[in-house]
N, C-alpha and C positions, 0 to 999 in steps of 0.2 A: 098360935095364936096372932091374928093378924090385928095390927096398930092401928087404932083409927085416929087420923090428923087432923085435926078441927080448920076451918077454915082462915081462922086467923094465923095459924101456925104456916100454911101454906103461902101465905101473902109475906109473912115475915120471914122465910127461909128458902122459897121456892121448892122445887122439886125435890132438891136432894135431903133436906132434912135439916136439923140444927147443926151448927160445928161442934167436932168432937175433937178432944188432943190426938196428936200425931203419936201413933206406936212408938214404943221404946226405940230408939236409934234412928227411926226413919228420918226426921229432919235432919242429923248428921249426915247419913248416906245419901239425899238428895241434895243436900248442899253441896258435899264434895265432889259429886258427879256433876252437877250444873258447872261448879267451879274449874272442874278441869278442863271440862268441853268448851267454859268460855275462855280460859287461859289459854287453851289448843287455839282458837280463834284469833284471840289476840297475837299469838304466836306467828301464825302463819299469814295472818293479815298482809303484813310488810312484804313480803316473800311474793305472795298473790300478785299485789298490786305492782310489782317490778316486774312478773312473769305476764303480766296481762297484754294481750298483743294489741287491742285497741281503746278505745275512751270508753266504749260501751261496756266492755267487760270490767273496766275498773268502775263504773259508776253501778254495775250488776253487784261489785265486791264490795263497795260501800254500803250498798241497800242490804246484803247481806250481815254485814257486820253490825249495821243499826237494827236490823232484827233480832240478831242476838243480843245485843246489850238491852232490848226491849224485854225479850223473854227472860234473860237474867235477873233484872229488876223485879219483874213480876214475881218469878219464883223465889228470890230473895224476900219480898214482901209476905208473901202468903205464907211461907215456912215461920214467920214470925208470931204468929198467933193461930189458936185453933181454927180449922178449916172443916167446910161444908164438903158434903162427897164430891159436888160439883166442882169446888176449888180443887181437890184435890186430884179429880181428871184432868181439868187445866194443867196443873203442875205438872201432870204426866206428860199431856201433849206439848208444852213446851220442852220439857227437858228431851223429848225424842226430837224435837225442831232443832234445838241446839245441837244434838248429836247428827243431824244430818247437814247443818249449815257448817260445823268444823268439818265433817268428812268434803264437803264440796269445797272449800277454801284450801283444805291441804290439797285436793286433787288439782285445783288450778294452781297451788303455789310448786307444785312437786308431781307433774303429769307421769313420772315414772313409777311411782308407788300406787298407782291406781290400780294395776292390775293383781297387786300381791295381797290387797286386803279383800276379804267378804265382803260382799255389800247386804246392808241391813234390808230386811225386808219390810 
């Protein structure tokens, strides 16, 4: 059966529909994952800054760190309340971005380990 959504609901919630509660344990799992990636970024940042060959690379590391911090805050805020499907997709996107940033900063901090880790698709 197809659900008919009125014009008022479209304006109110957007294309994703109304907010819904998170699945049991999903909030904790997403929070643990995002915290783990963010702590990895925090740990690798000083080593990456020390290993950076030039000022341009240091600026890039700081830019990646600022982006990771912004994404972590956005994930934390979204996990506090019920979320629309659009917000849930955004959390997944930000989590993937955190993962890529942590890998990038770790590869700058310790270039010898980049060949042993599988690359994420």
